[in-house]
C-alpha positions in Angstrom: 48.6 -8.4 38.8 47.9 -8.5 42.5 47.8 -12.1 43.8 45.1 -11.5 46.3 42.7 -9.8 43.8 39.9 -12.1 42.8 39.2 -12.4 39.1 35.8 -13.4 37.5 34.8 -15.3 34.4 31.9 -14.1 32.2 29.7 -16.9 33.5 30.3 -15.8 37.1 29.5 -12.2 36.3 26.4 -13.3 34.4 25.2 -15.4 37.3 25.7 -12.5 39.8 23.9 -10.0 37.4 21.2 -12.6 36.8 21.5 -12.2 33.0 22.5 -14.4 30.1 26.3 -14.9 29.4 25.7 -13.7 25.9 24.4 -10.4 27.2 27.5 -9.9 29.4 29.8 -10.9 26.5 28.0 -8.4 24.2 28.3 -5.6 26.9 32.0 -6.3 27.2 32.5 -6.3 23.5 30.4 -3.1 22.8 32.1 -1.2 25.6 35.6 -2.3 24.7 36.3 -3.8 28.1 39.6 -5.7 28.2 40.2 -8.8 30.3 42.6 -8.7 33.2 44.1 -12.1 32.3 43.4 -15.4 30.7 43.1 -18.9 32.3 43.1 -21.4 29.4 40.5 -20.1 27.0 38.5 -18.2 29.7 38.9 -14.5 30.0 39.1 -13.2 33.6 37.9 -9.8 34.7 38.7 -7.7 37.8 36.3 -7.0 40.7 35.9 -3.4 39.5 34.9 -4.5 36.0 32.4 -7.0 37.5 30.8 -4.3 39.6 30.6 -1.9 36.6 28.9 -4.7 34.5 26.5 -5.7 37.3 25.6 -2.0 37.9 25.0 -1.5 34.2 22.6 -4.4 34.0 20.7 -3.6 37.3 20.1 0.0 36.3 19.4 -0.9 32.7 16.7 -3.4 33.7 14.9 -0.8 35.9 15.0 1.9 33.3 14.5 -0.5 30.4 11.0 -1.5 31.6 9.8 2.0 32.0 11.5 3.2 28.8 10.0 0.3 26.9 6.5 1.1 28.0 7.0 4.8 27.2 8.6 4.0 23.8 5.8 1.6 23.0 3.2 4.2 23.8 5.0 6.9 21.8 5.4 4.6 18.8 1.8 3.5 18.9 0.6 7.1 19.1 2.8 8.0 16.1 1.4 5.1 14.2 -2.1 6.1 15.0 -1.4 9.6 13.7 0.1 8.2 10.5 -2.9 6.0 10.0 -5.3 8.8 10.6 -3.5 10.9 8.0 -3.6 8.0 5.5 -7.3 7.5 6.2 -8.0 11.2 5.5 -6.1 11.0 2.2 -8.1 7.9 1.2 -11.4 9.6 2.1 -10.4 12.5 -0.1 -9.5 10.2 -2.9 -12.8 8.4 -2.6 -14.7 11.8 -2.7 -12.8 12.8 -5.8 -13.5 9.4 -7.4 -17.2 9.8 -6.6 -17.3 13.2 -8.2 -15.5 11.9 -11.3 -18.0 9.1 -11.6 -20.9 11.5 -11.3 -19.4 13.6 -14.1 -18.9 10.6 -16.2 -22.5 9.5 -15.8 -23.7 13.0 -16.7 -21.5 13.0 -19.8 -22.8 9.6 -20.8 -26.4 10.8 -20.3 -25.7 14.0 -22.3 -24.1 12.0 -25.1 -27.0 9.6 -25.3 -29.4 12.4 -25.6 -27.4 14.0 -28.3 -27.2 10.7 -30.2 -31.0 10.3 -29.9 -31.5 13.8 -31.3 -29.2 13.1 -34.2 -31.1 9.9 -34.9 -34.4 11.7 -34.9 -33.1 14.5 -37.1 -31.5 11.9 -39.5 -34.7 9.9 -39.7 -36.9 12.9 -40.3 -34.6 14.4 -42.9 -34.5 11.1 -44.9 -38.3 10.8 -44.7 -38.7 14.4 -46.1 -36.4 13.9 -49.1 -36.7 10.4 -50.5 -35.1 11.5 -53.8 -31.8 11.7 -52.1 -30.5 8.2 -51.8 -27.1 6.6 -52.1 -26.0 3.1 -52.8 -25.4 2.3 -49.2 -29.0 2.7 -48.1 -30.2 -0.5 -46.6 -33.8 0.1 -47.9 -32.6 -0.2 -51.5 -31.0 -3.6 -52.1 -28.2 -3.9 -54.6 -28.0 -6.3 -57.5 -25.6 -8.6 -55.8 -27.7 -9.4 -52.8 -31.2 -9.1 -54.3 -32.9 -11.8 -56.3 -36.4 -11.2 -57.5 -37.8 -9.5 -54.4 -37.3 -12.4 -52.1 -35.2 -10.4 -49.6 -36.3 -7.1 -48.2 -34.2 -5.1 -45.7 -35.7 -2.8 -43.2 -34.1 0.1 -41.4 -32.7 -0.9 -38.1 -33.5 1.4 -35.3 -31.3 1.8 -32.2 -28.7 4.0 -30.7 -26.2 3.5 -33.6 -28.7 2.6 -36.3 -27.8 5.7 -38.3 -24.2 4.3 -38.7 -25.6 1.2 -40.5 -26.9 3.2 -43.4 
C-alpha cells in the first residue's frame, strides 16, 4: 500500500456521490469490489474505486430518470393493451351469454305451448270418452275419502293439471 494514497470509507464515498450509504454498500457488494484495507471495522477503498462508484451513481441517476419514464410508459401501454384484450373477451362472453338466454327463453316458450296443447288434447279426449276412467281420476272419489256425497272434487286446471289425474 502506498502511504501517500488517500483511502475512503463508504460514508465518505456516499457523501461525495450524494447517495445513501446503503446504496454504496450494495453497489460494492453487487459488483464484488474489494476494500483496499481495514481501519477497525471500517473498510477503506482507494481513490480509483471511489471515482468508479461516484461515476456509476452520477450516470445512473441521469439515465435512471429517463429510463424510468420510458419504462413506465411502456409498461402502461402494455397494460392498456392487455386490458383491451380482456375487455373484448368479456364482451364476446356477454354476447354469447345473451344469445344463450334468448335460446332458453324460446325453448321455455315452445315447451309451454306444447304443454298447453297436451292439456287441451287430454281434456278433449276425456270429455269425448267418459266410459274410459281409472281409479286415479279426481272426479270419481274412492271409498276411503268419500262419505255420503259430502266431498266433491273438481278437475284442477293449470299447466301441470294433467299430472294430477
